[in-house]
C-alpha positions in Angstrom: 39.5 -14.5 3.1 37.1 -17.4 1.9 34.1 -16.8 -1.1 31.5 -17.2 1.2 32.8 -14.8 4.0 33.2 -12.5 0.6 29.8 -12.6 -0.6 28.7 -11.8 2.6 30.7 -8.2 2.5 29.8 -7.3 -0.8 26.3 -8.6 0.0 26.0 -6.2 3.2 25.9 -2.5 0.6 23.2 -4.8 -1.4 21.2 -5.4 1.9 21.6 -2.2 2.5 20.6 -0.4 -0.5 17.7 -3.0 -0.6 16.6 -1.7 3.4 16.8 1.8 2.8 14.4 1.1 -0.5 11.5 -0.4 1.9 12.4 2.2 4.3 12.1 4.8 1.7 9.1 3.6 -0.5 8.0 0.5 0.2 5.1 -1.5 -1.6 6.1 -0.3 -5.3 4.3 2.9 -6.4 0.6 2.2 -7.2 -2.0 4.7 -9.1 -1.8 7.7 -6.8 -5.4 8.4 -9.3 -6.8 5.1 -8.3 -7.3 4.5 -4.4 -8.5 1.3 -4.1 -11.7 1.7 -2.2 -13.2 -1.7 -0.3 -16.8 -2.2 0.8 -17.1 -0.1 4.1 -15.6 2.7 4.9 -12.2 1.8 5.7 -10.5 4.6 3.4 -12.2 8.0 4.8 -12.5 10.6 1.2 -11.2 13.2 2.9 -8.6 11.4 3.8 -7.5 10.3 0.5 -8.0 13.8 -0.7 -5.5 15.0 2.0 -3.1 12.5 1.2 -2.9 13.7 -2.8 -2.5 16.6 -1.5 0.7 15.4 0.4 1.7 13.5 -2.5 2.4 16.0 -4.8 3.2 18.4 -2.5 6.1 16.0 -1.4 6.6 14.9 -4.7 7.7 18.1 -5.9 10.1 19.1 -2.6 12.5 17.4 -4.8 15.3 16.6 -2.0 15.5 16.1 1.9 17.6 15.6 4.6 16.9 11.2 5.9 17.6 10.1 9.5 15.9 6.6 10.2 16.6 3.0 11.8 15.5 -0.2 10.3 16.0 -3.6 12.5 14.8 -7.4 10.3 14.9 -9.8 12.6 18.4 -11.2 13.3 19.9 -10.9 10.6 20.2 -6.6 10.4 19.8 -3.8 12.7 20.8 -0.6 11.5 21.1 3.8 10.9 20.9 5.2 8.4 21.4 9.4 7.8 22.1 11.4 4.9 20.3 13.4 2.4 18.4 12.0 -1.1 17.2 13.7 -4.2 15.2 12.6 -6.7 14.6 14.8 -9.4 15.2 12.4 -11.9 15.8 9.1 -9.9 17.3 8.3 -6.9 20.7 10.2 -5.6 22.6 10.9 -2.4 24.8 9.8 0.2 23.9 8.0 3.4 26.3 6.5 5.8 24.7 3.3 6.8 26.0 1.9 10.4 25.3 -2.3 11.0 23.8 -1.9 14.9 23.1 -5.6 14.9 22.8 -8.6 13.4 24.5 -10.7 11.6 25.3 -8.2 8.8 27.0 -6.2 11.5 29.1 -9.0 12.5 30.3 -9.8 9.0 31.4 -6.4 8.9 33.4 -6.8 12.0 35.2 -10.1 10.7 36.3 -8.4 8.2 37.5 -5.5 9.8 35.5 -3.3 9.4 33.8 -0.3 11.7 30.3 -1.6 11.3 29.3 1.6 9.1 29.1 1.9 5.3 29.3 5.1 3.2 26.9 4.4 0.0 26.0 7.1 -2.9 23.4 6.4 -5.2 22.4 7.6 -8.1 20.4 6.4 -11.4 21.4 3.7 -12.0 23.9 2.3 -9.7 25.7 3.1 -6.5 29.1 2.2 -4.8 29.5 1.4 -1.2 33.0 2.3 0.7 33.8 -0.9 2.3 36.4 0.3 3.9 40.6 -0.6 4.3 40.3 -3.9 5.5 37.9 -5.1 2.3 40.5 -3.0 0.4 43.0 -5.1 0.7 41.2 -7.8 -0.4 40.6 -6.5 -4.1 43.5 -4.8 -5.0 43.5 -2.2 -2.5 39.9 -0.4 -4.3 37.9 0.9 -0.7 34.7 1.3 -3.7 32.4 -0.9 -4.9 30.5 -0.5 -7.9 26.8 -2.3 -8.0 24.5 -1.5 -10.5 20.9 -2.1 -10.2 20.6 -4.5 -13.0 22.6 -6.5 -12.2 21.3 -7.0 -8.1 17.8 -7.4 -10.5 19.7 -10.5 -12.1 21.0 -12.7 -8.9 17.4 -11.5 -7.0 15.0 -12.8 -9.9 12.0 -11.2 -9.4 12.4 -9.8 -6.5 15.6 -9.1 -8.0 13.5 -7.0 -10.4 11.0 -5.3 -8.0 14.2 -4.5 -5.8 15.8 -2.7 -8.6 12.2 -0.8 -9.9 11.7 0.7 -6.0 15.2 1.8 -5.9 15.5 3.5 -8.7 11.7 5.7 -8.1 13.2 5.7 -4.3 10.7 9.2 -3.0 9.1 10.0 0.5 5.8 10.1 -1.5 6.1 6.9 -2.5 4.8 5.4 0.9 2.1 8.0 -0.3 1.4 6.4 -2.3 0.9 2.7 -1.2 -1.7 4.0 1.6 -3.7 5.5 -1.8 -3.6 2.7 -3.4 -3.6 0.0 -0.7 -7.6 0.6 0.4 -7.0 0.9 3.7 -6.8 3.9 4.7 -7.3 6.0 8.5 -6.6 9.9 10.1 -5.0 8.2 13.5 -4.9 11.8 15.0 -2.7 15.0 16.1 1.3 14.2 17.2 3.9 16.6 17.4 6.7 14.7 15.7 10.2 16.1 16.8 8.7 19.4 17.8 6.2 19.7 14.6 2.6 19.4 14.8 1.7 16.6 12.6 -1.2 14.6 11.3 -1.2 10.6 11.0 -2.3 8.2 8.0 -2.5 4.7 8.9 -3.2 1.5 6.9 -2.3 -1.8 5.9 -0.2 -2.9 2.3 -0.7 -6.0 0.8 2.8 -6.6 0.0 2.3 -9.0 -2.6 -0.5 -8.1 -4.5 0.9 -3.9 -4.1 3.8 -4.8 -5.6 3.1 -6.9 -8.5 0.2 -5.0 -9.5 2.3 -2.1 -9.7 5.8 -3.5 -11.0 6.4 -4.2 -14.7 6.4 -8.3 -14.3 4.7 -10.2 -16.7 2.4 -13.0 -15.2 5.6 -15.5 -15.2 7.3 -12.9 -13.3 4.8 -12.2 -10.7 3.7 -15.7 -10.3 8.0 -16.5 -8.5 7.6 -12.9 -7.0 4.7 -14.6 -5.1 6.0 -17.8 -4.7 9.5 -15.8 -2.7 7.4 -13.4 -0.9 5.4 -16.6 -0.3 8.8 -18.8 1.0 10.1 -15.5 3.2 6.9 -15.2 4.9 6.3 -11.7 3.7 2.4 -11.1 3.2 1.5 -7.8 5.1 2.6 -4.7 6.4 1.5 -1.4 8.7 2.8 2.0 7.1 1.9 5.0 9.4 2.9 8.9 8.0 3.2 11.9 9.8 2.9 14.8 7.7 3.7 18.5 9.0 1.1 21.6 8.0 3.0 21.9 5.3 1.8 19.1 3.4 5.7 17.5 3.4 6.7 14.3 5.2 8.6 14.2 8.5 8.1 10.4 9.8 7.0 7.1 8.2 7.3 3.6 10.2 6.9 0.1 9.1 6.3 -3.1 11.0 5.4 -6.1 9.0 7.2 -10.3 10.0 9.2 -12.3 7.3 10.4 -16.0 8.2 13.9 -13.6 9.0 11.7 -12.2 11.8 10.1 -8.9 12.4 10.7 -6.4 10.1 10.5 -2.4 11.9 11.8 0.9 9.9 11.4 4.3 11.4 12.6 7.4 8.9 12.9 10.7 10.0 12.5 13.4 7.1 13.9 16.9 7.4 15.2 19.7 5.1 13.3 19.6 2.2 14.3 21.1 -1.1 18.1 20.4 0.5 21.4 20.6 -1.9 22.3 16.9 -2.8 25.6 17.5 -4.5 27.1 13.1 -5.3 29.9 12.8 -7.3 31.2 8.4 -8.2 33.7 7.6 -6.8 37.6 7.8 -8.4 37.4 5.0 -10.9 41.1 4.1 -9.6 39.3 3.3 -6.5 36.2 1.2 -7.6 35.6 -2.5 -7.8 32.7 -3.8 -10.0 30.0 -6.3 -8.0 29.1 -8.8 -10.4 33.2 -9.1 -11.7 34.8 -9.1 -8.2 32.0 -12.1 -7.8 31.9 -13.9 -10.9 36.4 -14.2 -10.2 36.0 -15.1 -6.4 33.8 -18.0 -8.1 35.9 -19.1 -10.5 38.7 -19.5 -8.6 39.0 -23.4 -6.6 38.3 -23.9 -3.2 
């Protein structure tokens, strides 16, 4: 297997984590107690108060079952199902099924079945790449991705990705709306048989991410440059909240140089048990170590 193909296949798990992060907590946290209110009446006081309660209720639920879909231009379309917990950082397990795009093709070319099983922990996640990939790395099926390693490879955007993954919770979408300064109640709808209230807003990705991350001035400038080059500007966020003040659905839509981004996530079974164990060390390879070894090989 060529180095470029190997990097594509190993990168699939990292991209999956990034997409999950976006789907779960677009735009970073924001300060829920200081919702920005621009001139005019875009932000309704009653909506802010309602979302404050929703944020607190969802944030203290600690775990949930999720089912979602994500599309990003021609790069990827995928489904994700599983359970996540957020009592102490992100934990959980998901099955990521690639249904189209270059990521799905990369898996097929490498002999995969189009699905990746992922296990998430506070500082790292593991992706099972299947038998075909294991045959190329000494028979090991799982790849370990440390968030700090992904941050180093991704520059300022990687630093933000690390923060978002480690703090990925359903209430982050609520926080983003509260901090965006653009928030409105958009009516009542049923979501899979559950009566729900819909809230909508537009998030300035660069501004909100920079304002609520730990980046210094230089990193923030580099991040904005990266986002500009990628064509990322704003995203529209919609959330649906049940009568128990818990999120039942969230959608996000935006544009980038890679094409349109669309994400839909459904939440259910709040408080469900989340039990996840690290894969056996003997069946695990480290992403950074393998990549360094392959890059050192003569072409």
